[in-house]
C-alpha positions as CSV (number, residue, x, y, z in Angstrom):
1,X,0.0,0.0,0.0
2,X,1.5,3.3,-1.1
3,X,1.0,7.0,-0.5
4,X,2.2,9.4,-3.2
5,X,4.4,6.6,-4.7
6,X,6.0,5.7,-1.4
7,X,5.2,2.7,0.7
8,X,3.2,3.5,3.9
9,X,5.1,3.4,7.1
10,X,3.8,1.7,10.3
11,X,5.4,1.8,13.7
12,X,4.6,-1.5,15.6
13,X,5.5,-2.2,19.2
14,X,6.0,-5.8,20.3
15,X,7.1,-6.6,16.8
16,X,9.3,-9.6,17.7
17,X,6.5,-12.0,18.8
18,X,2.9,-12.8,19.2
19,X,0.3,-10.4,17.8
20,X,2.9,-7.8,17.0
21,X,4.9,-10.1,14.9
22,X,1.9,-11.4,13.0
23,X,0.8,-7.8,12.2
24,X,4.3,-7.0,11.0
25,X,4.4,-10.0,8.7
26,X,1.0,-9.1,7.2
27,X,1.9,-5.4,6.7
28,X,5.2,-6.3,5.0
29,X,3.3,-8.7,2.8
30,X,1.0,-5.8,1.8
31,X,3.9,-3.6,0.9
32,X,4.2,-1.5,4.0
33,X,7.5,-0.4,5.5
34,X,7.6,-1.2,9.2
35,X,9.6,0.1,12.1
36,X,9.4,-2.4,15.0
37,X,10.0,-1.3,18.6
38,X,10.9,-4.2,20.8
39,X,13.6,-5.6,23.1
40,X,14.6,-8.5,20.9
41,X,16.4,-8.1,17.5
42,X,16.3,-11.2,15.2
43,X,19.3,-12.3,13.3
44,X,17.5,-12.3,9.9
45,X,17.5,-9.2,7.7
46,X,13.9,-8.8,6.5
47,X,13.3,-6.3,3.6
48,X,11.1,-3.5,4.6
49,X,11.5,-4.1,8.3
50,X,13.7,-2.0,10.6
51,X,13.9,-3.1,14.2
52,X,14.8,-0.5,16.9
53,X,15.8,-2.2,20.1
54,X,14.2,-0.5,23.1
55,X,12.7,-1.2,26.5
56,X,9.3,0.5,26.3
57,X,9.5,1.4,30.0
58,X,12.7,3.4,29.4
59,X,10.7,6.5,28.6
60,X,13.8,8.7,28.0
61,X,15.1,6.5,25.3
62,X,11.6,5.8,23.9
63,X,10.9,9.5,23.6
64,X,14.2,10.1,21.8
65,X,13.4,7.3,19.4
66,X,9.9,8.6,18.7
67,X,11.3,12.1,17.9
68,X,13.8,10.6,15.5
69,X,11.4,8.3,13.6
70,X,10.1,9.5,10.2
71,X,6.4,10.3,10.0
72,X,4.2,7.3,10.5
73,X,1.0,6.4,8.7
74,X,0.0,4.0,11.5
75,X,1.0,3.4,15.1
76,X,0.1,-0.1,16.4
77,X,0.7,-0.7,20.1
78,X,0.7,-4.5,20.4
79,X,3.4,-4.9,23.1
80,X,2.2,-6.3,26.4
81,X,2.3,-9.0,29.0
82,X,0.1,-10.4,31.7
83,X,0.7,-11.2,35.4
84,X,-2.1,-12.8,37.4
85,X,-2.8,-13.0,41.2
86,X,-5.8,-13.1,43.4
87,X,-6.7,-10.5,46.0
88,X,-4.4,-10.9,48.9
89,X,-1.4,-11.8,46.7
90,X,-1.2,-8.8,44.3
91,X,2.2,-7.4,43.4
92,X,2.2,-3.6,43.1
93,X,5.5,-3.8,41.2
94,X,4.1,-6.1,38.6
95,X,0.9,-4.0,38.3
96,X,3.0,-0.8,37.8
97,X,5.1,-2.6,35.2
98,X,2.0,-3.6,33.2
99,X,0.7,-0.1,33.4
100,X,3.9,1.4,32.0
101,X,4.1,-1.0,29.1
102,X,0.4,-1.0,28.1
103,X,-0.7,2.5,28.9
104,X,2.2,4.9,29.5
105,X,4.2,3.7,26.5
106,X,1.2,4.0,24.2
107,X,0.5,7.5,25.5
108,X,4.1,8.6,24.9
109,X,4.3,7.2,21.4
110,X,0.9,8.5,20.3
111,X,1.7,12.0,21.7
112,X,4.9,12.2,19.7
113,X,3.8,10.5,16.5
114,X,0.2,11.7,16.0
115,X,0.9,15.3,15.2
116,X,3.0,14.2,12.2
117,X,0.5,11.7,10.8
118,X,-0.9,12.4,7.3
119,X,-4.5,12.0,6.2
120,X,-5.7,8.5,6.8
121,X,-3.2,7.9,9.6
122,X,-4.3,5.6,12.4
123,X,-3.5,4.8,16.0
124,X,-4.3,1.2,17.0
125,X,-4.4,0.1,20.6
126,X,-4.6,-3.7,21.0
127,X,-7.0,-4.4,23.8
128,X,-8.5,-7.4,25.5
129,X,-11.9,-8.8,26.5
130,X,-10.3,-9.1,30.0
131,X,-10.8,-5.3,30.3
132,X,-14.4,-6.2,31.4
133,X,-12.9,-8.1,34.4
134,X,-11.7,-11.7,35.1
135,X,-10.7,-13.6,38.2
136,X,-7.0,-13.1,39.2
137,X,-6.5,-10.6,36.4
138,X,-7.6,-7.4,38.1
139,X,-4.3,-5.5,37.5
140,X,-4.1,-6.6,33.8
141,X,-7.7,-5.8,33.3
142,X,-7.2,-2.3,34.7
143,X,-4.5,-1.5,32.1
144,X,-6.6,-2.8,29.2
145,X,-9.7,-0.8,30.5
146,X,-7.5,2.2,30.6
147,X,-6.8,1.8,26.9
148,X,-10.5,2.0,26.2
149,X,-10.8,5.3,28.1
150,X,-7.6,6.7,26.4
151,X,-8.8,5.8,22.9
152,X,-12.2,7.3,23.5
153,X,-10.6,10.5,24.9
154,X,-8.4,10.9,21.9
155,X,-11.3,10.3,19.6
156,X,-13.2,13.1,21.4
157,X,-10.2,15.4,21.0
158,X,-10.0,14.7,17.3
159,X,-13.7,15.3,16.9
160,X,-13.3,18.7,18.3
161,X,-10.9,19.5,15.5
162,X,-13.5,18.4,12.9
163,X,-11.5,15.2,12.2
164,X,-13.1,11.9,11.8
165,X,-12.1,9.3,14.4
166,X,-13.5,6.0,15.5
167,X,-13.4,3.3,18.1
168,X,-16.3,1.4,16.8
169,X,-16.4,-2.3,16.1
170,X,-17.1,-1.5,12.4
171,X,-13.6,-0.2,12.0
172,X,-10.7,-2.5,11.0
173,X,-9.6,-4.4,14.1
174,X,-6.6,-6.2,15.4
175,X,-7.7,-9.6,16.5
176,X,-7.7,-10.3,20.3
177,X,-6.1,-13.7,19.8
178,X,-3.6,-13.9,17.0
179,X,-0.3,-15.8,16.6
180,X,0.4,-16.0,20.3
181,X,1.8,-19.1,22.1
182,X,-1.6,-19.6,23.7
183,X,-3.8,-19.1,20.7
184,X,-2.5,-19.8,17.2
185,X,-4.9,-18.6,14.6
186,X,-2.9,-15.8,13.0
187,X,-3.4,-16.1,9.3
188,X,-7.1,-16.0,9.0
189,X,-7.7,-13.3,11.6
190,X,-4.7,-11.1,10.8
191,X,-5.4,-11.2,7.1
192,X,-9.0,-10.2,7.8
193,X,-7.7,-7.1,9.7
194,X,-5.1,-6.1,7.2
195,X,-7.4,-6.7,4.2
196,X,-10.0,-4.4,5.8
197,X,-7.6,-1.5,6.3
198,X,-8.6,1.4,4.1
199,X,-7.3,5.0,4.4
200,X,-10.0,7.3,5.8
201,X,-10.7,10.8,4.6
202,X,-9.9,12.2,8.0
203,X,-6.4,13.1,9.1
204,X,-6.3,10.5,11.8
205,X,-8.5,7.8,13.3
206,X,-8.3,5.8,16.5
207,X,-9.1,2.2,16.7
208,X,-9.5,0.0,19.8
209,X,-10.4,-3.6,20.1
């Protein structure tokens, strides 16, 4: 997919495994250029893919990288992890770490990249049905529920600028289960998402699933 003769550029967090890796593979197959932000750098050189090694909780470095990136047509925040524990055994450190990866890193990247996005640009936050609540997953659910509020708030901000934005289920979605060690059904669902991607007439749009 190209814009003015140049392949579109996507920034994807968590690009080295799971959902992020599946999305990267699909985007590359569709002709995108991808910058992957992740801690692990593979040995293989993949055309169209540039990996920038970074710990997403190192906000100083992450901010510097975001400032140095070329303008992005899409930001896809797929990085994440889950720790579980029942009440009485919660770890505040693990809860804070999940918040930094899921919420704070997304906020920092969107804040730096969104102003430079062209028409049709998109910010995609990968969510989870666990945001509605699940036993032993309270801290993880809290971070994913926060993404819902953040996406809706950004959508409201864009609306005030007369820009079209969306967090509706009719929009192209990242599948909740895709190419992860626990749920391997990447090709059908990721292809469905990537095939449904179409530039919108607005400057930016926000997606959440």
